[in-house]
N, C-alpha and C positions, 0 to 999 in steps of 0.2 A: 093821085099817085098811081103810076103804072109800074107793074112788075113785068120785066121782059125776060125772054129766053136768053140763056148764057151763050148759046151757039148762033143765035140770029137775033141781034138786038132790036130789029124792027118788028119782031113778033111779040105781041103783048100777050102775056100769060094770064094776067088779071089786072083789072082797073077799078079804082075806087075813088071816092071823094075824100078818103082819109088823107092826112098830111104826112104820115111817117110810114116807112117800110114796115115797122113793127105792127102798127095798127092795121095796115092793109093786109098783112099776112094773117093776123088773128081773125080779121073779118072773113077772109077767103076760107079759112079752115072752118069757121062757124057756119058758113054757107055751104059746106061740103064741096067747094070748088077746088079742083086739082091744081096744084102748082108744079106740074111736071116740067123739068128742065129750067126752072126759075133761076134767075141770077140773083142770089141772095148773099153774095160775097160781102164779108165784113158786117153783116146785119147784126143789130143788137136785138136779140129775141130772148134775152135773159128772163127767166121765170115765166115765160109765156105758156099758155095752155094750147098746145098743138096736137093734142091727142086725136088720133085717127087721121091726121093730115096725110095728103097724098103729095109727097115731095120726091117721087122717083126721078132720078137724073138731075136733081137740083144741085146748084153750085153754092155750097155753104162754107166755102173756104174761109178760114179765119173769123168765122162768125162767133159772137158771144151767145152761147146757148146754155150757160150755167143755170141749173135748176129748171130748165124747160121740160115740160111734160110732152113726150113723144109716144106715149102709151098707144100701142096698136098702129102707129104711123107706118106708112110705106116710104122708106128711104132707099129703096133698091137703086143701086148704081149712082147714088148721090155722092158728091165730093165734100167730105167733112174734114179735109186735110187742114190741120192747124186750128181747128175749131175748139172752143172751150165747152166741153160737155160735163164739167164737174158738177156732180149732184143731179144730173138730168135723169129722168125716168124714160127708159127705152123699152119697158116691159112689152112683150109681145110685138115689138116692131120688126119690120122686114129690113135687114141690113145686107141682103145678098148683093155682092159686088160693090159694096160701099167702100170708099177710100177713107180709112181712118188714120192715115199716116200723120204723125205728130199731133194727133188729137188728144186733148186732156180728158181722160176718162175717170179721173179721181172721183170716187164715191158715186159713180154713175150706176144706175140700176139696170142690169142687162138680163133680168130674169125672163126666160122664155123668148129671148131674142132669136130670130131666125137668120142663121148664117148659111144654111144648106150644106153643112158638113163637108165630106170628102170631095175634093175637086172644087171647093169653094173659091170665090174670087174676092172676098173681103180682104182689104189690105191693111197691115200695120207694120211698123218697123220692129226689128229685134229688140231695140231698147225699150219698146213699149210692152213687151210680153208680160212683165211682172205686174204692171198696173192693169193690163187687160185681164189677166187671170184674177186679180183681186176684184175687179168690177164684176166678174162672173161668179164671185164668191168662192174662188179656189185659193187655198193657202198652201204655199210650197214650204215644206219643212226640210231641214238638212238631214 
């Protein structure tokens, strides 16, 4: 299985004997191989252990990431638009510049996530603000 770059599909980011994208990604992470700019659109990585993964600039649009462990992962400038992150752990992850538009963050753990505050570039839609704040552990009262 080959994982290619989203912007140049003849550039191989990682290659493995594994048969599925899921198993290939897990293997790459276990070997500390960076998956920068990887094309992982629509990938099923549900409940995978991707702690410490280097996925900066990766395209994870519409991926199933429910319950996935991204603890300490580098997702800087990644595209997670439309991804399902319900119940995922993003503790201590780098989300600077990450596109979270239409991402399901229900019950996601965002403890100590790095967004780089003022002037940040992480993106969400206004309709996502309530679920985003809930994922951060913030409760809004009337």
